[in-house]
N, C-alpha and C positions, 0 to 999 in steps of 0.2 A: 504494500500500500504506500510506503514511503516513496518508492520509485515512481509510482503513478502521480503522487502529489508533486514531486519534484519536476516531473515532465510537464505537468500542467503549469506550474510556476514558471518554468523556463519558457514555455510556449507563450504564455500570456504576457511575459515581460518583453517579448520581441516587438519591434517596430511594426506598426499597422501595415506598412507596405510589404514587409517580409511575410506577415501572416496572411495577407491577401492572396498570395500565390502558393501557400503551403501545400495544397493538394494538386497543383498543376501537373507534376510528373505522373502522379497516380491517375489523374483524370485522362491524360493522354494515352496511357497504357490501357485503361478501361475502354476507351473509345475504340482502340484498335482491336481489342479482343472480343468485345461484346457483339453478339449476333444481332442482325437487324430483325425487325418484326416481319413475320410472314405476310405476304400481300393479302391473303384471305382474312387474316385477323384485322388488318387495317380496314378492309372492306366491311367487315362485320361491325366495327366500331363506328364507322361513318354512317352505316345504316341504322344502328341502334340509337345513336345520338342525333339522327336526322340532320346530319351536316350537309351544307350546300355551299356554293360559292358566295352566298349572302351571309353565311354564318360568321360570328365573331368568337374567336377562341382565345382564352387566357390559359396559357400553359405555365404552371408553377413548378419549378424544379425540372427544367427541360434538359439539364445535363448536356450531353454532347449533341442534343437535338435529334436523336434517333427517331422519335415519334413525329417530331416537327417536320423533318424531311419527308417522311412517309405520307403525311397529311397535306403538305404544301401544294402538291399538284391539283388539289381541289380548288385552289384559288381563293379561299376565304381569308378574311383578315385575322392575323394572329399576333398576339403579344406574348412573348416567351421570356420568363424570368428565371434567372439562375443566380444563386447566392454568390458564386464566384465571378459573375459578370457584372461589371460596374454599372452598365446601363441596359435597359430592356432591348431585346432584339425584336424588330418590327418587320412584318411582311405586309 
């Protein structure tokens, strides 16, 4: 438990700019290794949510935008937020 406490203290004492990119290498590796969503799953989500080109989507926690990229061809308006991204991504 002391080690965990010390790790938290060390992390929280770092400059905000350093902490902002703390998970960037892990996120890059995750994006490369993570499988994409199957097309039929995306089609089922679009159908169940009744999405169309007129839909407006707020995606919270978009990560590497795996779902975003799969839904984007629909042409709807999207605002995608990710904690490690300083500003929202708009389409």
